[in-house]
C-alpha positions as CSV (number, residue, x, y, z in Angstrom):
1,X,-28.7,-104.8,-28.6
2,X,-25.9,-103.3,-30.5
3,X,-24.8,-100.9,-33.2
4,X,-24.7,-101.2,-36.9
5,X,-23.0,-98.9,-39.4
6,X,-24.6,-99.0,-42.8
7,X,-25.0,-97.0,-46.0
8,X,-28.0,-94.7,-46.2
9,X,-29.1,-96.1,-49.6
10,X,-32.3,-97.8,-48.3
11,X,-31.1,-101.2,-49.5
12,X,-31.0,-103.9,-46.8
13,X,-28.6,-106.0,-48.9
14,X,-25.9,-103.3,-48.8
15,X,-22.8,-104.1,-46.7
16,X,-22.8,-103.2,-43.0
17,X,-20.7,-103.7,-39.9
18,X,-22.1,-104.5,-36.5
19,X,-20.8,-104.5,-32.9
20,X,-22.2,-104.6,-29.4
21,X,-21.9,-101.2,-27.8
22,X,-19.0,-102.5,-25.7
23,X,-17.4,-104.0,-28.8
24,X,-17.6,-100.7,-30.7
25,X,-16.0,-99.0,-27.8
26,X,-13.2,-101.5,-27.8
27,X,-12.9,-101.3,-31.5
28,X,-12.4,-97.5,-31.5
29,X,-9.6,-97.8,-28.9
30,X,-7.4,-99.6,-31.5
31,X,-7.3,-96.9,-34.3
32,X,-7.1,-94.2,-31.6
33,X,-3.9,-95.8,-30.3
34,X,-2.6,-96.1,-33.8
35,X,-3.2,-92.3,-34.2
36,X,-1.2,-91.6,-31.0
37,X,-3.8,-91.1,-28.3
38,X,-6.0,-93.0,-25.9
39,X,-9.8,-92.6,-26.1
40,X,-10.1,-92.5,-22.3
41,X,-8.0,-89.3,-22.3
42,X,-10.5,-87.6,-24.6
43,X,-13.5,-85.3,-23.8
44,X,-16.6,-87.5,-23.9
45,X,-14.7,-90.6,-23.1
46,X,-13.8,-89.9,-19.5
47,X,-10.9,-87.5,-20.0
48,X,-10.6,-83.8,-20.5
49,X,-8.4,-83.6,-23.6
50,X,-10.2,-81.7,-26.4
51,X,-10.6,-83.2,-29.8
52,X,-9.1,-80.2,-31.5
53,X,-5.8,-81.2,-29.8
54,X,-5.5,-84.4,-32.0
55,X,-5.0,-84.5,-35.7
56,X,-6.6,-87.5,-37.3
57,X,-8.8,-88.0,-40.3
58,X,-10.6,-90.7,-38.2
59,X,-12.1,-88.1,-35.8
60,X,-15.6,-88.4,-37.4
61,X,-15.6,-92.1,-36.5
62,X,-13.8,-91.9,-33.2
63,X,-15.6,-88.9,-31.8
64,X,-19.1,-89.9,-33.0
65,X,-21.8,-90.8,-30.5
66,X,-22.5,-94.5,-30.5
67,X,-26.0,-94.4,-32.1
68,X,-27.0,-90.8,-32.0
69,X,-25.7,-87.7,-33.8
70,X,-25.4,-86.8,-37.4
71,X,-24.9,-89.3,-40.2
72,X,-21.4,-89.1,-41.8
73,X,-21.4,-87.7,-45.3
74,X,-19.8,-89.6,-48.1
75,X,-17.0,-87.0,-48.1
76,X,-16.2,-87.8,-44.5
77,X,-16.2,-91.5,-45.4
78,X,-13.7,-90.7,-48.2
79,X,-11.5,-88.8,-45.8
80,X,-11.3,-91.7,-43.4
81,X,-10.7,-94.5,-46.0
82,X,-7.0,-93.9,-46.7
83,X,-6.0,-94.0,-43.0
84,X,-8.1,-97.1,-42.3
85,X,-6.7,-98.9,-45.3
86,X,-3.2,-97.9,-44.1
87,X,-3.9,-99.5,-40.8
88,X,-4.8,-102.7,-42.5
89,X,-1.7,-102.6,-44.7
90,X,0.8,-101.4,-42.1
91,X,-0.3,-103.7,-39.3
92,X,2.6,-106.0,-38.4
93,X,1.3,-107.6,-35.1
94,X,0.8,-111.2,-34.5
95,X,-2.2,-112.7,-36.3
96,X,-2.4,-115.4,-33.7
97,X,-3.9,-113.0,-31.2
98,X,-7.7,-113.3,-31.4
99,X,-8.3,-109.7,-30.4
100,X,-5.9,-108.5,-33.1
101,X,-7.7,-110.7,-35.7
102,X,-11.0,-109.2,-34.6
103,X,-9.7,-105.7,-35.0
104,X,-8.4,-106.5,-38.5
105,X,-11.8,-108.1,-39.5
106,X,-13.7,-105.1,-38.1
107,X,-11.6,-102.6,-40.0
108,X,-11.8,-104.6,-43.2
109,X,-15.6,-104.7,-42.9
110,X,-15.8,-101.0,-42.1
111,X,-13.6,-100.2,-45.1
112,X,-16.0,-102.2,-47.3
113,X,-18.9,-100.1,-46.0
114,X,-17.1,-96.8,-46.3
115,X,-16.1,-97.6,-49.9
116,X,-19.7,-98.4,-50.7
117,X,-20.8,-95.1,-49.2
118,X,-18.2,-93.2,-51.3
119,X,-19.0,-95.0,-54.5
120,X,-22.7,-94.6,-54.1
121,X,-22.4,-91.0,-52.6
122,X,-24.6,-91.9,-49.6
123,X,-24.2,-91.2,-45.9
124,X,-23.0,-93.6,-43.3
125,X,-25.7,-94.2,-40.7
126,X,-25.1,-95.2,-37.1
127,X,-28.1,-97.2,-36.0
């Protein structure tokens, strides 16, 4: 069992990205660190730091419940795209690290899905 993020266009051939629940948790740790905080410090992730204390356009993704909660509007997807693309372009760590390669692949797939949501003006569904 796992989690898939996909466009709400009703077309099963649209791009999507999938993780196990554990994998999604591990994935979210990486962009959170890039934004200057650790998820385990945050409210809802074991810590007591409030989300309003961090400034990131990635909050809709990082603070979203795994497979419950509201879908993300195409405008929210558009707001996250530049930062995720910057993470791909600015990343300078060793590509020989399998975990790093996985993070890059995951972000790349997520960017594809978010671009689709923006271009088609459809929501991003967590399912």
